[in-house]
C-alpha positions as a printed Julia matrix, in Angstrom:
223×3 Matrix{Float64}:
  -8.69   -6.16  -10.94
  -7.04   -2.76  -10.59
  -4.39   -1.82   -8.07
  -3.35    1.41   -6.41
   0.14    2.16   -5.13
   0.22    4.82   -2.42
   3.07    7.18   -3.28
   1.97   10.61   -2.06
   3.7    10.77    1.31
   6.45   13.28    2.05
   8.66   10.68    3.75
   9.68   12.84    6.7
  11.47   10.01    8.54
  13.5     9.32    5.4
  14.94   12.83    5.17
  17.33   14.05    3.91
  17.03   11.39    1.19
  13.49   12.49    0.35
  14.28   16.2     0.16
  15.11   15.75   -3.51
  13.74   12.3    -4.33
  10.22   10.93   -3.75
  10.32    8.07   -1.26
   8.97    5.46   -3.76
  11.82    6.29   -6.14
  14.6     5.62   -3.64
  16.8     2.83   -5.03
  16.86   -0.65   -3.52
  19.27   -3.18   -5.03
  19.51   -1.24   -8.26
  15.91   -0.29   -8.88
  13.41    2.18   -7.39
  11.34    0.78   -4.54
   8.08    1.28   -6.46
   9.39   -0.7    -9.44
   9.55   -3.84   -7.28
   5.78   -3.42   -6.82
   5.14   -2.82  -10.52
   7.03   -5.97  -11.47
   5.2    -8.14   -8.92
   1.82   -6.73   -9.89
   2.54   -7.43  -13.56
   3.58  -11.02  -12.77
   0.28  -11.46  -10.92
  -1.64  -10.29  -13.99
  -2.65   -6.97  -12.41
  -1.81   -4.44  -15.09
  -4.14   -1.46  -14.5
  -2.47    0.6   -11.79
  -3.28    3.93  -10.18
  -0.52    5.87   -8.44
  -1.23    8.89   -6.27
   1.41   11.56   -5.76
   1.92   14.89   -4.02
   5.64   15.24   -3.23
   7.88   15.83   -6.28
   5.23   14.33   -8.6
   7.04   15.28  -11.81
   9.87   12.92  -10.92
   7.45   10.03  -10.45
   5.7    10.59  -13.76
   8.96   11.19  -15.62
  10.42    7.89  -14.45
   7.36    5.64  -14.64
   5.58    7.34  -17.57
   2.62    5.19  -18.69
   4.06    2.0   -17.17
   4.59    0.24  -20.49
   8.23   -0.46  -19.63
   6.96   -2.9   -16.99
   3.97   -4.23  -18.89
   1.38   -2.2   -16.97
  -0.86    0.8   -17.57
  -0.46    3.63  -15.07
  -2.98    6.37  -14.3
  -2.0     9.14  -11.88
  -4.1    10.62   -9.09
  -2.62   14.01   -8.13
  -3.03   15.32   -4.59
  -2.37   18.76   -3.09
   0.81   19.52   -1.12
   0.71   17.64    2.16
  -1.32   14.82    0.55
  -4.69   13.45    1.71
  -3.75   10.64    4.13
  -4.36    7.03    3.09
  -8.17    6.87    2.97
  -8.43   10.38    1.55
  -6.03    9.48   -1.23
  -7.96    6.33   -2.06
 -11.28    8.19   -2.04
  -9.8    10.81   -4.34
  -8.75    8.07   -6.78
 -12.09    6.2    -6.83
 -13.05    7.57  -10.28
  -9.93    5.86  -11.64
 -10.37    2.65   -9.65
 -13.91    1.84  -10.74
 -16.72   -0.07   -9.04
 -15.07   -3.46   -8.51
 -12.87   -4.44   -5.55
  -9.32   -3.18   -5.94
  -5.91   -3.83   -4.41
  -3.98   -1.13   -2.53
  -0.26   -1.39   -1.73
   1.8     1.03    0.32
   4.57    2.43   -1.82
   7.04    2.51    1.07
   7.17   -1.21    1.82
   9.2    -4.02    0.31
   7.34   -7.31    0.19
   7.54  -10.57   -1.76
   3.85  -11.37   -1.28
   2.28  -13.03   -4.31
  -0.61  -10.74   -5.22
  -2.16  -13.48   -7.36
  -2.95  -15.49   -4.22
  -5.33  -12.89   -2.79
  -8.8   -14.45   -2.49
 -11.84  -12.6    -3.81
 -13.83  -10.7    -1.23
 -16.69  -12.7     0.24
 -20.2   -11.33   -0.04
 -20.65   -8.64    2.58
 -16.95   -8.12    3.25
 -15.51   -4.66    2.67
 -11.83   -5.54    2.98
  -9.22   -8.3     3.09
  -5.99   -7.32    4.85
  -2.54   -8.89    4.8
  -0.88   -8.94    8.23
   2.71   -9.69    9.24
   4.62  -10.39   12.44
   5.31   -7.24   14.42
   8.65   -5.67   13.45
  10.98   -4.26   16.12
   9.86   -0.69   15.43
   6.17   -1.6    15.89
   6.01   -4.23   18.65
   2.37   -3.59   19.66
   0.97   -4.42   16.22
  -2.25   -3.07   14.7
  -4.99   -5.7    14.59
  -5.78   -9.25   15.65
  -6.51  -12.19   13.36
  -8.84  -15.03   14.33
 -10.37  -17.6    12.01
  -9.64  -15.56    8.93
 -11.3   -12.46   10.37
  -9.49   -9.27   11.33
 -10.41   -7.73   14.67
  -9.61   -4.31   16.07
  -8.15   -5.95   19.17
  -7.23   -9.35   20.5
  -4.59  -11.32   22.41
  -2.17  -11.79   19.51
  -1.92   -8.57   17.52
  -0.16   -8.43   14.16
   1.01   -5.55   11.99
  -0.9    -4.41    8.92
   1.42   -5.06    5.98
   0.17   -2.15    3.89
  -1.51   -4.57    1.46
  -5.29   -4.69    1.28
  -8.15   -5.6    -1.02
 -11.09   -3.18   -0.71
 -14.57   -2.55   -1.98
 -15.18    1.03   -3.09
 -18.12    1.15   -0.67
 -15.65    1.33    2.24
 -14.72    4.84    1.1
 -18.09    5.96   -0.24
 -18.8     8.34    2.64
 -15.57   10.3     2.26
 -15.6    13.57    0.33
 -13.09   13.72   -2.51
 -10.18   16.01   -1.91
 -10.32   15.9     1.91
  -7.71   14.21    4.15
  -8.9    11.04    5.9
  -7.19    8.18    7.73
  -7.74    4.52    6.86
  -7.65    2.98   10.35
 -10.98    4.41   11.57
 -12.77    3.09    8.49
 -11.25   -0.34    8.96
 -12.1    -0.48   12.67
 -15.71    0.4    11.93
 -15.87   -2.33    9.29
 -14.25   -4.76   11.74
 -16.89   -3.93   14.34
 -19.49   -4.92   11.73
 -17.66   -8.19   10.96
 -16.82   -7.14    7.42
 -13.02   -7.5     7.3
 -11.22  -10.71    6.37
  -7.49  -11.25    6.47
  -4.48  -13.5     6.39
  -1.01  -13.69    7.9
   2.02  -13.52    5.62
   5.33  -14.91    6.86
   7.6   -14.09    3.91
  10.02  -11.21    3.38
   8.49   -7.83    4.3
  10.0    -4.52    5.34
   8.57   -1.14    6.22
  11.24    0.98    4.56
  10.67    3.93    6.86
  14.17    5.18    7.67
  17.51    5.54    5.87
  18.91    2.81    8.1
  16.22    0.28    7.13
  16.61    1.24    3.46
  20.36    0.58    3.7
  19.82   -2.77    5.44
  17.27   -3.88    2.84
  19.56   -2.85    0.0
  22.43   -4.84    1.47
  20.26   -7.92    2.06
  18.85   -8.0    -1.48
  22.29   -7.46   -3.02
  23.65  -10.39   -1.04
  21.1   -12.88   -2.45
């Protein structure tokens, strides 16, 4: 299975740190945030990785190179300034991701989820999402989870962790090179009963602000 790490965002909420450094390269406990993902993917046996970029892409490629330092193989999916949103970026990278289901991980999260535990997609399903308890900055959540199925709404909403397993068919109708959001595609697939999911209760953080980055750094250094 291949994986894609989303790394094209400008990181506006993280400014001024991201004015000169891409958000995925910001250091956490001595290593760039994206390197935590590379190491966990490699441990799970997922070694073919696509990384999209738009903001300060030369820095990303210079640091990560071909990925061999972490036992992976990296291919890059360039995007224009301003990037293509989540679904647009994935659609743009489909030629690199192939025809089989693939894993997508947000580059701006920290998570200790074991990627090797992801179940294969059932016949007919287009996605499998990992959900977490709602953090303080997102109390309303995103989706509901019932009986292993993800629903657009429900009585106990959870937050999408930024980790998902997808079939390429989910993005087949999107034109390459055009911005597109992921949520509408997922909600349509949910309405058709084609999205599975699970709740994850381990360490997870949306590293969206300098304050949360500092708190995460301090927590990991204290372990």
